[in-house]
C-alpha positions as a Markdown table, in Angstrom:
| # | Residue | x | y | z |
|---|---|---|---|---|
| 1 | Met | 14.5 | -4.2 | 5.3 |
| 2 | Phe | 17.4 | -2.9 | 3.2 |
| 3 | Lys | 20.8 | -2.1 | 4.6 |
| 4 | Gly | 23.3 | 0.5 | 3.5 |
| 5 | Lys | 20.7 | 3.1 | 2.7 |
| 6 | Glu | 23.1 | 5.8 | 3.7 |
| 7 | Tyr | 25.3 | 4.8 | 0.8 |
| 8 | Met | 22.5 | 4.8 | -1.8 |
| 9 | Thr | 21.7 | 7.5 | -4.2 |
| 10 | Gln | 18.5 | 9.4 | -3.9 |
| 11 | Gln | 17.0 | 7.4 | -6.7 |
| 12 | Gln | 18.0 | 4.1 | -5.1 |
| 13 | Gln | 16.5 | 5.2 | -1.7 |
| 14 | Val | 13.3 | 6.1 | -3.4 |
| 15 | Leu | 13.1 | 2.7 | -5.1 |
| 16 | Val | 13.8 | 0.9 | -1.9 |
| 17 | Ala | 11.2 | 3.0 | 0.1 |
| 18 | Glu | 8.6 | 2.3 | -2.6 |
| 19 | Phe | 9.3 | -1.4 | -2.4 |
| 20 | Glu | 9.2 | -1.5 | 1.4 |
| 21 | Ala | 5.9 | 0.4 | 1.4 |
| 22 | Glu | 4.3 | -2.1 | -1.1 |
| 23 | Ile | 5.6 | -5.4 | 0.3 |
| 24 | Glu | 2.6 | -6.2 | 2.4 |
| 25 | Ser | 0.1 | -5.3 | -0.2 |
| 26 | Glu | 2.1 | -7.4 | -2.8 |
| 27 | Tyr | 2.1 | -10.3 | -0.4 |
| 28 | Ala | -1.7 | -10.0 | 0.3 |
| 29 | Leu | -2.4 | -9.7 | -3.5 |
| 30 | Cys | -0.5 | -12.9 | -4.2 |
| 31 | Ile | -2.3 | -14.8 | -1.5 |
| 32 | Ala | -5.7 | -13.6 | -2.6 |
| 33 | Gln | -5.0 | -14.5 | -6.3 |
| 34 | Ile | -3.8 | -18.0 | -5.3 |
| 35 | Gln | -6.9 | -18.5 | -3.2 |
| 36 | Lys | -9.2 | -17.3 | -6.1 |
| 37 | Ala | -7.5 | -19.7 | -8.5 |
| 38 | Lys | -7.8 | -22.6 | -6.1 |
| 39 | Gln | -11.5 | -21.8 | -5.6 |
| 40 | Ala | -12.1 | -21.5 | -9.4 |
| 41 | Ile | -10.6 | -24.9 | -10.0 |
| 42 | Glu | -12.6 | -26.5 | -7.2 |
| 43 | Gly | -15.8 | -25.1 | -8.4 |
| 44 | Ala | -15.5 | -25.8 | -12.1 |
| 45 | Thr | -17.6 | -28.9 | -12.6 |
| 46 | Ala | -20.9 | -27.6 | -14.0 |
| 47 | Gly | -21.8 | -29.1 | -17.4 |
| 48 | Leu | -18.3 | -29.9 | -18.7 |
| 49 | Thr | -16.8 | -33.1 | -19.8 |
| 50 | Glu | -13.8 | -34.3 | -18.0 |
| 51 | Gln | -11.5 | -33.3 | -20.9 |
| 52 | Gln | -13.0 | -29.8 | -21.0 |
| 53 | Gln | -12.7 | -29.5 | -17.2 |
| 54 | Asn | -9.1 | -30.6 | -17.3 |
| 55 | Leu | -8.3 | -28.1 | -20.0 |
| 56 | Ala | -10.0 | -25.2 | -18.2 |
| 57 | Asn | -8.4 | -26.2 | -14.9 |
| 58 | Ser | -4.9 | -26.4 | -16.4 |
| 59 | Glu | -5.3 | -22.8 | -17.7 |
| 60 | Ile | -6.4 | -21.6 | -14.2 |
| 61 | Asp | -3.6 | -23.6 | -12.6 |
| 62 | Ala | -1.1 | -21.7 | -14.8 |
| 63 | Leu | -2.3 | -18.5 | -13.3 |
| 64 | Arg | -2.1 | -20.0 | -9.8 |
| 65 | Lys | 1.5 | -21.0 | -10.5 |
| 66 | Tyr | 2.3 | -17.5 | -11.7 |
| 67 | Trp | 1.0 | -16.0 | -8.4 |
| 68 | His | 2.7 | -18.7 | -6.4 |
| 69 | Glu | 6.1 | -18.0 | -8.1 |
| 70 | Arg | 5.6 | -14.3 | -7.5 |
| 71 | Leu | 4.9 | -14.9 | -3.9 |
| 72 | Glu | 7.9 | -17.3 | -3.6 |
| 73 | Ser | 10.2 | -14.6 | -5.0 |
| 74 | Leu | 8.9 | -12.1 | -2.4 |
| 75 | Ile | 9.3 | -14.7 | 0.4 |
| 76 | Asn | 12.9 | -15.5 | -0.7 |
| 77 | Leu | 13.8 | -11.8 | -0.6 |
| 78 | Ala | 12.1 | -11.2 | 2.7 |
| 79 | Ser | 13.5 | -14.3 | 4.4 |
| 80 | Trp | 17.0 | -13.1 | 3.8 |
| 81 | Arg | 16.5 | -9.4 | 4.4 |
| 82 | Ser | 13.8 | -9.4 | 7.1 |
| 83 | Pro | 12.8 | -12.7 | 8.6 |
| 84 | Lys | 10.7 | -11.0 | 11.3 |
| 85 | Leu | 8.6 | -9.2 | 8.7 |
| 86 | Leu | 8.2 | -12.5 | 6.8 |
| 87 | Gln | 6.9 | -14.1 | 10.0 |
| 88 | Gln | 4.4 | -11.3 | 10.6 |
| 89 | Leu | 3.1 | -11.6 | 7.0 |
| 90 | Glu | 2.8 | -15.4 | 7.2 |
| 91 | Lys | 0.9 | -15.1 | 10.5 |
| 92 | Lys | -1.4 | -12.5 | 9.1 |
| 93 | Tyr | -2.1 | -14.0 | 5.6 |
| 94 | Leu | -1.4 | -17.7 | 5.7 |
| 95 | Gln | -3.5 | -18.8 | 8.7 |
| 96 | Asp | -6.5 | -19.7 | 6.6 |
| 97 | Ile | -5.0 | -20.5 | 3.2 |
| 98 | His | -4.7 | -24.3 | 3.7 |
């Protein structure tokens, strides 16, 4: 995913290798958390007033936005560095998110 590794210091190479090893699990984590937040908002109707429900949902939506922005950062990096990897991850994890 990263080019110019032969010019990197040992410390830089380790950092890049660790990131590359974790990219799929990070992608999967973000997708899972977005789905959990979406489900939590959809299922939050029991015994609450509309105002209470809106307040609770806005808090959960803030978490969803955090995970979405984290995923978006990962997608932006991968789309420039490794479009093929990004396509593989999208195919694997986004097929049932909608």
